[in-house]
C-alpha positions as semicolon CSV with decimal commas, in nm:
position;residue;x (nm);y (nm);z (nm)
1;M;-1,341;1,148;-0,767
2;R;-1,232;1,255;-0,425
3;I;-0,791;1,281;-0,502
4;G;-0,549;1,280;-0,230
5;F;-0,161;1,358;-0,323
6;V;0,053;1,304;-0,082
7;G;0,428;1,456;-0,161
8;L;0,443;1,787;-0,328
9;G;0,856;1,820;-0,453
10;I;0,913;1,930;-0,810
11;M;0,732;1,695;-0,958
12;G;0,427;1,620;-0,722
13;S;0,324;2,006;-0,687
14;S;0,311;2,027;-1,056
15;M;0,093;1,715;-1,072
16;A;-0,154;1,791;-0,824
17;E;-0,190;2,146;-0,950
18;N;-0,314;1,994;-1,316
19;L;-0,569;1,785;-1,134
20;I;-0,672;2,079;-0,942
21;K;-0,712;2,222;-1,299
22;A;-0,895;1,957;-1,432
23;G;-1,150;1,997;-1,153
24;F;-1,128;1,732;-0,927
25;Q;-1,136;1,731;-0,574
26;V;-0,769;1,720;-0,432
27;T;-0,663;1,693;-0,067
28;V;-0,261;1,747;-0,024
29;W;-0,035;1,712;0,220
30;N;0,361;1,754;0,214
31;R;0,595;1,787;0,530
32;T;0,683;2,152;0,388
33;A;0,392;2,305;0,510
34;D;0,441;2,618;0,227
35;K;0,375;2,373;-0,056
36;C;0,034;2,252;0,051
37;R;-0,044;2,663;0,102
38;L;0,046;2,765;-0,272
39;L;-0,201;2,479;-0,358
40;A;-0,412;2,557;-0,128
41;E;-0,499;2,908;-0,292
42;K;-0,580;2,737;-0,591
43;G;-0,846;2,540;-0,481
44;A;-0,694;2,217;-0,277
45;R;-0,795;2,129;0,089
46;V;-0,498;2,079;0,300
47;A;-0,464;1,747;0,568
48;D;-0,259;1,766;0,897
49;S;-0,132;1,363;0,795
50;P;-0,091;1,121;0,539
51;R;-0,347;0,917;0,700
52;A;-0,617;1,220;0,685
53;V;-0,545;1,251;0,348
54;A;-0,663;0,884;0,275
55;E;-0,920;0,928;0,522
56;C;-1,113;1,172;0,284
57;S;-0,987;1,060;-0,034
58;D;-1,133;0,767;-0,293
59;V;-0,761;0,741;-0,408
60;V;-0,442;0,828;-0,288
61;I;-0,171;0,911;-0,534
62;A;0,182;0,943;-0,329
63;M;0,468;1,093;-0,493
64;M;0,775;1,032;-0,243
65;A;1,194;1,090;-0,370
66;N;1,298;0,745;-0,260
67;P;1,172;0,365;-0,104
68;R;1,228;0,517;0,277
69;A;1,020;0,831;0,192
70;V;0,718;0,581;0,061
71;E;0,758;0,393;0,376
72;S;0,720;0,674;0,614
73;V;0,467;0,823;0,462
74;R;0,244;0,458;0,418
75;D;0,346;0,291;0,740
76;G;0,247;0,331;1,088
77;E;-0,060;0,524;1,297
78;E;-0,063;0,797;1,082
79;G;0,059;0,695;0,728
80;I;-0,179;0,616;0,393
81;I;-0,281;0,247;0,484
82;A;-0,408;0,330;0,808
83;G;-0,633;0,595;0,654
84;L;-0,787;0,364;0,355
85;K;-1,111;0,220;0,356
86;P;-1,196;-0,057;0,188
87;G;-1,267;-0,020;-0,179
88;T;-1,035;0,297;-0,221
89;G;-0,743;0,285;-0,440
90;Y;-0,363;0,336;-0,326
91;L;-0,135;0,498;-0,595
92;D;0,212;0,544;-0,567
93;M;0,379;0,730;-0,847
94;S;0,720;0,716;-0,703
95;T;1,004;0,557;-0,810
96;V;1,143;0,286;-0,621
97;D;1,224;-0,067;-0,639
98;A;0,997;-0,334;-0,705
99;E;0,985;-0,471;-0,378
100;T;0,908;-0,157;-0,187
101;S;0,574;-0,206;-0,449
102;I;0,502;-0,525;-0,410
103;E;0,487;-0,446;-0,010
104;S;0,288;-0,162;-0,050
105;A;0,045;-0,384;-0,267
106;R;0,041;-0,609;-0,012
107;L;-0,077;-0,410;0,286
108;A;-0,290;-0,256;0,072
109;H;-0,493;-0,575;-0,053
110;E;-0,484;-0,682;0,339
111;K;-0,696;-0,369;0,413
112;G;-0,947;-0,455;0,118
113;V;-0,834;-0,151;-0,079
114;L;-0,638;-0,187;-0,463
115;F;-0,284;-0,103;-0,550
116;L;-0,132;0,065;-0,830
117;E;0,220;0,167;-0,901
118;A;0,295;0,447;-1,173
119;P;0,607;0,594;-1,204
120;V;0,649;0,839;-1,418
121;S;0,937;0,961;-1,715
122;G;0,976;1,316;-1,724
123;S;1,115;1,612;-1,512
124;R;0,988;1,970;-1,421
125;Q;0,882;2,060;-1,765
126;P;0,651;1,751;-1,853
127;A;0,524;1,764;-1,447
128;E;0,403;2,105;-1,533
129;A;0,287;2,067;-1,871
130;G;0,087;1,722;-1,799
131;T;0,311;1,571;-2,096
132;L;0,459;1,296;-1,848
133;I;0,475;0,948;-1,924
134;I;0,300;0,718;-1,668
135;M;0,379;0,359;-1,648
136;A;0,135;0,172;-1,411
137;S;0,077;-0,172;-1,312
138;G;-0,124;-0,365;-1,050
139;D;-0,488;-0,405;-1,011
140;R;-0,637;-0,329;-1,320
141;E;-0,964;-0,210;-1,166
142;L;-0,764;0,098;-1,055
143;Y;-0,625;0,198;-1,331
144;D;-0,917;0,185;-1,526
145;R;-1,087;0,392;-1,241
146;S;-0,779;0,619;-1,239
147;L;-0,735;0,674;-1,596
148;P;-0,945;0,985;-1,623
149;A;-0,708;1,154;-1,397
150;L;-0,419;0,972;-1,510
151;E;-0,401;1,129;-1,806
152;K;-0,428;1,491;-1,712
153;M;-0,045;1,420;-1,599
154;G;0,042;1,264;-1,889
155;K;0,057;1,233;-2,234
156;K;0,111;0,836;-2,272
157;V;-0,015;0,617;-1,973
158;L;0,072;0,223;-1,990
159;F;-0,066;-0,110;-1,843
160;L;0,255;-0,287;-1,747
161;G;0,070;-0,590;-1,597
162;D;0,165;-0,724;-1,255
163;V;0,288;-0,532;-0,931
164;G;0,657;-0,478;-1,003
165;N;0,673;-0,443;-1,356
166;A;0,630;-0,058;-1,378
167;A;0,917;-0,012;-1,147
168;R;1,144;-0,240;-1,326
169;M;1,084;-0,027;-1,639
170;K;1,143;0,325;-1,504
171;L;1,435;0,155;-1,393
172;A;1,554;0,054;-1,681
173;N;1,457;0,345;-1,861
174;N;1,655;0,610;-1,632
175;L;1,939;0,370;-1,691
176;V;1,935;0,487;-2,064
177;M;1,868;0,845;-1,973
178;S;2,158;0,866;-1,724
179;G;2,386;0,682;-1,942
180;M;2,301;0,928;-2,274
181;L;2,351;1,252;-2,033
182;T;2,667;1,121;-1,935
183;A;2,811;1,024;-2,308
184;L;2,659;1,403;-2,362
185;C;2,884;1,565;-2,131
186;E;3,195;1,377;-2,210
187;G;3,143;1,446;-2,580
188;M;3,120;1,827;-2,464
189;A;3,392;1,825;-2,268
190;L;3,635;1,702;-2,555
191;A;3,450;1,905;-2,826
192;S;3,570;2,234;-2,592
193;G;3,870;2,083;-2,507
194;S;3,984;2,037;-2,850
195;G;3,912;2,373;-2,976
196;L;3,552;2,314;-3,137
197;D;3,270;2,513;-3,113
198;T;3,047;2,380;-2,858
199;A;2,728;2,546;-3,061
200;Q;2,847;2,377;-3,348
201;F;2,905;2,046;-3,171
202;L;2,548;2,041;-3,031
203;D;2,436;2,132;-3,414
204;V;2,573;1,821;-3,538
205;L;2,449;1,606;-3,259
206;D;2,089;1,752;-3,357
207;S;2,091;1,699;-3,705
208;G;2,225;1,350;-3,687
209;A;2,044;0,990;-3,560
210;I;2,115;1,066;-3,225
211;S;1,908;1,387;-3,203
212;N;1,674;1,410;-2,932
213;P;1,445;1,668;-2,673
214;M;1,707;1,565;-2,386
215;F;2,006;1,682;-2,577
216;R;1,823;2,000;-2,697
217;L;1,737;2,099;-2,359
218;K;2,060;2,039;-2,172
219;G;2,341;2,107;-2,408
220;P;2,298;2,456;-2,383
221;Q;2,299;2,483;-2,059
222;I;2,606;2,236;-1,990
223;A;2,740;2,478;-2,212
224;A;2,740;2,732;-2,044
225;N;2,795;2,594;-1,726
226;K;2,580;2,846;-1,506
227;E;2,369;2,750;-1,253
228;F;2,032;2,612;-1,401
229;P;1,640;2,510;-1,312
230;T;1,658;2,177;-1,095
231;A;1,453;1,955;-1,309
232;F;1,551;1,615;-1,185
233;P;1,774;1,598;-0,873
234;L;2,137;1,455;-0,927
235;K;2,040;1,251;-0,564
236;H;1,746;1,119;-0,714
237;M;1,922;1,000;-1,056
238;Q;2,202;0,853;-0,852
239;K;1,943;0,654;-0,662
240;D;1,780;0,525;-0,951
241;L;2,103;0,409;-1,070
242;R;2,172;0,234;-0,750
243;L;1,860;0,055;-0,767
244;A;1,873;-0,064;-1,150
245;L;2,245;-0,197;-1,037
246;R;2,062;-0,401;-0,779
247;L;1,840;-0,509;-1,012
248;A;2,066;-0,649;-1,253
249;E;2,280;-0,802;-0,971
250;E;1,927;-1,012;-0,880
251;V;1,838;-1,113;-1,242
252;G;2,264;-1,179;-1,324
253;Q;2,229;-0,882;-1,589
254;P;2,582;-0,720;-1,647
255;L;2,544;-0,363;-1,659
256;F;2,921;-0,268;-1,777
257;V;2,833;0,103;-1,874
258;T;2,573;0,159;-1,604
259;A;2,837;0,030;-1,322
260;A;3,080;0,348;-1,453
261;V;2,817;0,545;-1,489
262;N;2,671;0,513;-1,091
263;E;3,098;0,560;-1,030
264;L;3,006;0,928;-1,192
265;Y;2,719;1,048;-1,062
266;K;2,818;0,887;-0,697
267;K;3,146;1,098;-0,740
268;A;2,931;1,386;-0,794
269;L;2,702;1,351;-0,539
270;A;3,008;1,321;-0,240
271;E;3,154;1,669;-0,437
272;G;2,808;1,877;-0,317
273;F;2,599;1,841;-0,622
274;G;2,304;1,604;-0,497
275;E;2,066;1,875;-0,529
276;F;2,169;2,051;-0,864
277;D;1,999;1,872;-1,165
278;S;2,127;1,560;-1,234
279;A;2,325;1,747;-1,578
280;A;2,584;1,897;-1,304
281;V;2,737;1,572;-1,345
282;S;2,917;1,774;-1,657
283;R;3,109;1,971;-1,380
284;I;3,275;1,638;-1,244
285;I;3,400;1,529;-1,573
286;R;3,515;1,896;-1,692
287;K;3,787;1,856;-1,377
């Protein structure tokens, strides 16, 4: 299967590399050419536009930062849709709102192309290790066709039915993650501010019912209050919170805690932490 990959950011570059390692013929495109060059050294072909990627692929995967970025590579004369042939597949792994995915499906179907949305749960390290959680919905035929590739990028792949369901699931997932991370930051600030040893505080958390991998990874980094690798940029977390709150408004579901967490992330974004890891919200809490 010939796979195209559009969008080689923190996540996409590692996901594409895992496909190359698995033996797939991969063609890539990214706005920043340097990222294409690194994958070309590992065996990828490089195209000069999203359309050119689509023209030589059986399935095109896109991994973009937000709905606007999805539209920028999807639409227009040089976009993915323009290059797709009937019977091929368009697989969008970006985290976007359901409406963006539904529009992508509509455009794909107009050209006789199959569509699947498949956002992921995980950050830099799981992307590198191929252990992401992949939530897919849309055309089952494309899901079945793409499963061998998806299984090289994720440790768990779920099919969730109609287009839009995966987008909604991902937003609900990130809503919980951002809340947990904020609670960790506040707990550590309180422990430190009241004279407790934060290492012991983290040991208590890890020994009880709320033990989890994120606390084990982020806790020591937050305690050190140093620059740490950006696994999931804060600006993307705030984008997901914004989309989750919009979805909640549409379905009439109050999200009391999430609304407060979003304001905290907006503050961090306004203070210049957008490109930092999402755990940089701790610096706002400590103030």
